[in-house]
C-alpha positions, -999 to +999 in steps of 0.1 A: +346-326+170+349-297+195+322-275+178+292-297+176+266-269+174+270-232+166+240-221+186+259-215+219+284-194+201+257-174+183+241-167+216+274-156+231+280-133+202+247-117+205+251-112+242+286-096+235+270-073+210+242-063+235+267-056+262+290-036+240+260-016+226+247-007+260+280+001+276+287+034+257+255+052+267+252+036+301+286+036+318+297+072+314+263+084+328+266+059+356+300+072+365+287+107+366+257+096+387+279+078+411+301+110+416+270+131+422+256+106+447+290+107+465+289+144+466+253+146+479+263+156+514+291+181+502+275+211+486+309+224+474+317+192+456+282+189+443+283+225+428+318+218+413+305+187+394+275+206+381+294+238+370+310+222+340+281+223+318+270+259+325+302+279+332+307+294+297+321+329+288+287+338+272+268+329+303+291+346+327+293+378+306+254+380+305+251+375+343+277+402+349+257+426+327+225+418+345+242+424+379+256+457+368+222+468+356+207+459+389+235+478+408+244+445+425+281+450+430+286+420+452+271+396+426+291+411+397+323+407+417+312+371+426+310+363+389+345+379+383+359+358+412+343+326+398+356+334+362+391+340+375+390+308+395+381+287+364+400+306+337+370+320+320+381+352+301+363+385+309+366+416+288+383+446+303+352+468+295+331+445+317+356+447+345+356+485+343+318+487+346+319+465+377+346+487+392+324+518+384+297+505+407+317+515+438+312+552+429+276+556+442+280+531+470+281+557+498+248+573+488+230+540+484+243+528+518+230+558+537+196+556+520+192+519+526+204+521+563+177+547+571+150+527+554+160+495+571+160+510+606+126+527+602+105+501+582+125+469+585+127+467+547+163+457+538+175+452+503+212+461+505+239+456+531+233+490+547+195+485+548+200+452+565+224+468+590+197+493+598+171+465+603+196+447+626+203+478+646+166+481+654+160+443+660+190+437+682+178+464+705+144+448+707+126+477+691+120+460+657+105+430+674+082+451+695+071+470+665+064+438+646+047+421+675+023+450+678+018+452+640+009+416+637-003+408+672-033+432+673-049+417+641-041+382+656-061+390+688-089+404+667-090+374+645-080+394+615-056+385+587-020+386+599+014+371+591+020+342+615+056+338+605+065+374+613+045+372+646+063+341+656+097+353+646+092+385+665+082+366+696+113+344+693+134+375+686+123+391+718+130+360+738+164+357+720+172+394+729+165+387+765+187+356+763+214+376+745+216+401+774+217+372+799+244+354+779+223+325+768+221+332+731+248+347+711+244+380+691+251+362+658+220+340+663+199+371+672+211+388+641+202+358+619+167+359+631+165+396+620+178+386+586+149+360+584+124+387+592+138+411+567+137+384+540+101+377+549+091+414+545+107+414+511+087+384+501+118+364+493+111+333+514+096+305+492+065+287+503+081+254+515+105+273+537+076+295+551+057+263+558+086+246+576+094+277+598+056+281+606+055+244+618+085+250+639+069+281+655+036+264+662+053+236+679+076+258+699+054+287+711+028+285+738-004+300+722-019+310+756+012+327+768+016+345+735-020+359+737-012+372+773+020+387+759+002+405+731-024+419+755+004+433+776+018+449+745-016+463+736-015+481+769+020+494+761+035+474+789+069+469+772+085+451+802+056+427+804+059+422+767+095+412+769+090+388+799+059+373+782+078+366+750+105+347+770+078+326+787+059+319+754+088+304+736+097+269+747+135+264+754+138+236+728+124+259+701+146+287+712+176+263+707+165+253+672+161+289+661+193+297+677+211+272+654+190+285+624+201+321+634+237+312+635+235+296+600+219+327+586+243+351+602+272+329+590+258+334+554+255+371+560+291+374+570+303+353+541+283+366+512+265+397+524+229+408+527+219+402+492+236+369+492+218+356+523+185+368+508+193+349+476+200+317+497+168+321+516+149+324+483+162+290+472+162+269+504+131+249+513+141+237+548+164+250+576+187+220+567+193+234+533+202+268+549+229+250+569+242+233+537+243+268+520+264+281+550+289+252+545+290+261+508+297+297+515+324+288+540+342+268+512+336+291+482+336+325+498+329+353+473+322+329+445+291+316+462+266+340+448+277+333+413+274+296+418+240+299+433+229+321+404+241+296+378+229+264+395+200+276+417+188+251+443+207+222+426+239+236+442+225+225+475+206+193+470+201+167+443+163+172+445+142+153+420+173+141+402+181+116+431+157+089+418+171+091+383+207+089+396+199+058+417+182+041+387+212+049+365+236+034+391+214+003+395+213-001+357+251-001+357+252-027+384+229-049+363+251-044+333+281-055+354+262-086+366+254-094+330+290-090+320+301-114+348+275-140+337+287-136+301+324-142+310+314-172+330+294-187+301+322-179+277+348-196+299+326-227+301+321-227+263+359-224+257+367-251+283+342-275+267+357-268+233+393-275+244+385-304+267+355-325+253+332-342+277+340-378+287+323-405+265+292-419+277+297-452+294+334-447+301+344-458+336+351-430+361+383-433+383+366-411+409+336-433+414+330-441+450+351-412+463+337-383+483+336-348+469+365-337+490+385-367+478+378-359+442+389-323+448+421-336+463+428-359+433+424-329+409+444-305+431+474-327+442+500-342+419+499-375+439+470-399+445+459-410+479+465-446+487+436-465+499+440-481+533+442-519+534+412-537+548+419-550+583+418-588+586 
């Protein structure tokens, strides 16, 4: 009889139940994990995949109200643009309150520009413009070098990041005048300094930039430069800063400055400060610049909703890889199950040869046996030579 024992079929039934029971919770998550892993190098695609669970009318409305209360017109309009792009309804009353923010913009701009030029503190677009006006001319870097350099020479507490960025900024200013470094890169360094003064740079980014500065600045030349500044020798200060910064470091900070300036042009001053508050490395700043180039005015809203997860997978990477590997193991189990099921069905339909029955293939090689099974004719044995 074909079905001699039910045990193989019971085992196959249990395996089928196990595969079916694990498929529902595993495969959809594995598909989502695979899409996220594919989008790991594309910030725009990564943020689009992650927006589905957080982009709700209630969340968008609450974020617009928060932006209006903070007089952040750019962020409020960013949420309106994101809502319109995804078909999220926004009440007319909220749209009217966002439009009303433009009424006091002129006064806020004049106030912030003056504060940015004098102190370097830059919260809004005009304040950052004032800080840029001072730094591009070199006055802001001279001010910060003297402010941080004198305590450095005395061994007193100082900000090594502001000190290093000011030295690089003076070197970049000289290179800008000479045509070696573009003005956008110079402006991006000024934005970094403004964000540092505001306390918006996270500790990992501060540590990464400080390591770059320590590797790229000659400490002895910097001390000589600061001593010239203490004597109010401004010409010696500028020349010394150019000699203190190594060319390779200047090139790296030039690229970083261009990325920051690209963010500033795409999403404004508050937007770039928002990005700098999320990024942990210069590479993440470059990713944010690519995101802003794709999303435009919607970038700030996406960053507010998703945070740093709009830029990188972060700690989720290990979980995603494990999910994909589990799905691959499930597929391997399915393949083995199908193979075993096929063998069981074949043995049930074509029973095994009786024990002791002569085999017609005895004495033939494996390839000859394969030919006999594959071809409709049988090979003729050659007659033995006399």
